[in-house]
Structures are given as structure tokens and as C-alpha cells.
C-alpha positions in Angstrom: 44.3 36.5 -45.1 43.1 39.9 -43.9 40.4 38.4 -41.6 43.0 36.6 -39.6 44.9 39.7 -38.6 44.7 41.0 -35.0 43.7 44.3 -33.9 45.8 46.9 -31.9 44.8 45.7 -28.2 45.8 42.0 -29.1 49.2 43.4 -30.6 49.7 45.4 -27.4 49.0 42.2 -25.2 51.4 40.1 -27.2 54.1 42.8 -27.1 53.9 43.0 -23.3 53.7 39.4 -22.6 56.5 38.5 -24.9 58.7 41.1 -23.6 58.1 39.8 -20.2 58.9 36.3 -21.2 62.1 37.3 -23.0 62.9 39.4 -20.0 62.4 36.2 -17.8 64.7 34.4 -20.0 67.3 36.7 -19.9 67.4 37.1 -16.2 67.4 33.4 -15.8 70.1 32.8 -18.4 69.9 31.9 -22.0 71.9 28.6 -21.6 69.6 27.5 -18.4 66.1 28.1 -19.8 64.5 25.1 -21.5 64.0 25.2 -25.2 60.3 25.1 -24.9 60.1 28.4 -23.4 61.4 30.1 -26.5 58.3 29.0 -28.5 55.6 31.4 -26.9 58.3 34.1 -26.7 58.8 33.9 -30.5 55.0 33.5 -31.5 54.0 36.4 -29.2 56.5 38.8 -30.7 55.9 37.6 -34.2 52.1 38.0 -33.7 52.7 41.6 -32.3 55.0 42.4 -35.2 52.9 40.9 -38.1 49.8 41.1 -36.9 49.0 37.5 -37.9 48.7 35.2 -34.9 49.7 31.5 -35.6 47.6 30.4 -32.3 44.4 32.1 -33.4 44.7 30.1 -37.1 45.5 27.2 -35.6 42.5 27.6 -33.2 40.0 28.6 -35.9 41.1 25.6 -38.3 40.7 22.9 -35.1 37.5 24.5 -34.0 35.6 25.3 -37.3 31.7 25.1 -37.1 30.4 22.6 -39.7 28.1 24.5 -42.0 24.9 22.4 -42.9 
């Protein structure tokens, strides 16, 4: 699991991006925003806090190179 951890620059990127999405949701109104917008906002903050990025894990799983 350690090889799936993200480094500090990516954590910073996810923190800033997730925060901007949450500010946009807040400014628009929590009741007005479609539920799908909450998914990347939650995933970005989760990746920034834990260092585990679900998007990278899924991408690595989907695009594995086959060893011959």
C-alpha cells in the first residue's frame, strides 16, 4: 500500500482544488448544487488528508501493463 501513497506536491494540488470546489459549492448553495459535484470534492480532500488517491489506484488497476 505504501507504493500507492502520493507525495506532497500532489497533496497540495488536491487540497487547493478540493477547497476551491467546496467554496464553489458553498457560494452556489448546498441545496442547489447537483450531488455529483460532491464526489470529486470529497475524493480530493480525502486524497490530501490520507495520501491515498482513489483515482490513481483505479487508473493503475485499469491500465496495468501485462508482463510477458
